[in-house]
Backbone as CSV, one residue per row, in Angstrom:
resi,resn,N_x,N_y,N_z,CA_x,CA_y,CA_z,C_x,C_y,C_z
1,MET,16.130,2.120,-10.219,14.802,2.391,-10.766,14.747,3.865,-11.155
2,ASP,14.194,4.158,-12.318,14.136,5.556,-12.730,12.969,6.273,-12.057
3,GLU,12.953,7.592,-12.200,11.963,8.427,-11.507,10.527,8.098,-11.910
4,THR,10.286,7.771,-13.178,8.935,7.445,-13.644,8.402,6.211,-12.931
5,ASN,9.197,5.158,-12.842,8.774,3.948,-12.145,8.530,4.217,-10.669
6,THR,9.341,5.039,-10.057,9.154,5.391,-8.659,7.821,6.091,-8.462
7,ASP,7.451,6.994,-9.356,6.170,7.691,-9.261,5.003,6.722,-9.390
8,VAL,5.114,5.765,-10.294,4.048,4.772,-10.476,3.913,3.934,-9.218
9,ILE,5.020,3.472,-8.683,4.976,2.664,-7.466,4.408,3.474,-6.311
10,GLN,4.852,4.702,-6.132,4.349,5.540,-5.046,2.854,5.770,-5.200
11,GLY,2.396,6.046,-6.386,0.968,6.249,-6.614,0.164,4.989,-6.341
12,THR,0.729,3.843,-6.711,0.053,2.568,-6.472,-0.055,2.295,-4.982
13,LEU,1.012,2.508,-4.264,0.994,2.299,-2.814,-0.007,3.234,-2.148
14,ASP,-0.034,4.485,-2.575,-1.009,5.442,-2.033,-2.433,4.949,-2.249
15,MET,-2.714,4.459,-3.452,-4.066,3.974,-3.754,-4.417,2.735,-2.941
16,LEU,-3.472,1.838,-2.742,-3.725,0.654,-1.922,-4.028,1.040,-0.474
17,ILE,-3.314,2.025,0.039,-3.565,2.493,1.407,-4.943,3.134,1.500
18,LEU,-5.291,3.975,0.536,-6.615,4.607,0.546,-7.724,3.576,0.403
19,LYS,-7.525,2.584,-0.439,-8.507,1.501,-0.605,-8.692,0.762,0.721
20,THR,-7.599,0.479,1.386,-7.645,-0.202,2.680,-8.434,0.609,3.696
21,LEU,-8.164,1.899,3.759,-8.850,2.752,4.736,-10.307,2.994,4.377
22,SER,-10.662,2.853,3.104,-12.062,3.034,2.715,-12.920,1.860,3.183
23,LEU,-12.306,0.718,3.403,-13.036,-0.465,3.851,-13.352,-0.406,5.344
24,GLU,-12.386,0.058,6.139,-12.583,0.204,7.578,-11.423,0.997,8.162
25,PRO,-11.659,1.680,9.280,-10.568,2.423,9.918,-9.495,1.455,10.434
26,MET,-8.241,1.802,10.233,-7.124,0.971,10.695,-5.965,1.861,11.096
27,HIS,-5.034,1.243,11.814,-3.785,1.908,12.169,-2.638,1.208,11.454
28,GLY,-1.429,1.676,11.651,-0.237,1.244,10.926,-0.100,-0.229,10.606
29,PHE,-0.079,-1.085,11.627,0.159,-2.506,11.388,-0.960,-3.127,10.564
30,GLY,-2.202,-2.775,10.856,-3.338,-3.301,10.096,-3.293,-2.877,8.637
31,ILE,-2.923,-1.625,8.402,-2.796,-1.125,7.028,-1.698,-1.902,6.302
32,ALA,-0.554,-2.072,6.955,0.569,-2.781,6.336,0.182,-4.212,5.974
33,ARG,-0.492,-4.900,6.870,-0.917,-6.282,6.593,-1.906,-6.341,5.444
34,ARG,-2.868,-5.418,5.436,-3.894,-5.430,4.389,-3.292,-5.102,3.022
35,VAL,-2.384,-4.134,2.960,-1.729,-3.786,1.692,-0.956,-4.990,1.160
36,GLU,-0.284,-5.707,2.048,0.443,-6.904,1.622,-0.525,-7.950,1.065
37,GLN,-1.684,-8.112,1.700,-2.688,-9.066,1.218,-3.245,-8.646,-0.142
38,ILE,-3.650,-7.374,-0.249,-4.237,-6.872,-1.492,-3.254,-7.009,-2.657
39,SER,-1.987,-6.719,-2.397,-0.980,-6.753,-3.464,-0.391,-8.148,-3.673
40,ARG,-0.919,-9.119,-2.956,-0.424,-10.507,-3.050,1.074,-10.589,-2.792
41,GLY,1.519,-9.818,-1.800,2.909,-9.866,-1.374,3.870,-9.008,-2.167
42,VAL,3.374,-8.305,-3.188,4.256,-7.452,-3.993,4.767,-6.284,-3.154
43,PHE,3.874,-5.682,-2.365,4.263,-4.578,-1.489,4.346,-5.083,-0.063
44,LYS,5.473,-4.835,0.576,5.634,-5.138,1.988,5.918,-3.811,2.673
45,VAL,4.939,-3.345,3.445,5.030,-2.038,4.088,5.462,-2.234,5.531
46,ASN,6.497,-1.531,5.933,6.934,-1.561,7.324,6.326,-0.373,8.049
47,PRO,5.496,-0.649,9.064,4.859,0.468,9.791,5.858,1.267,10.606
């Protein structure tokens, strides 16, 4: 994957995490599960 795609993916993951935390306070595992749900399985985050 080239650097541009990596930046887009990183920015997307950051936004999904911030969106998750804006809904309610969570810790690692909860954030990882919610990001996976929001992204419909596209992102799988390992806490």
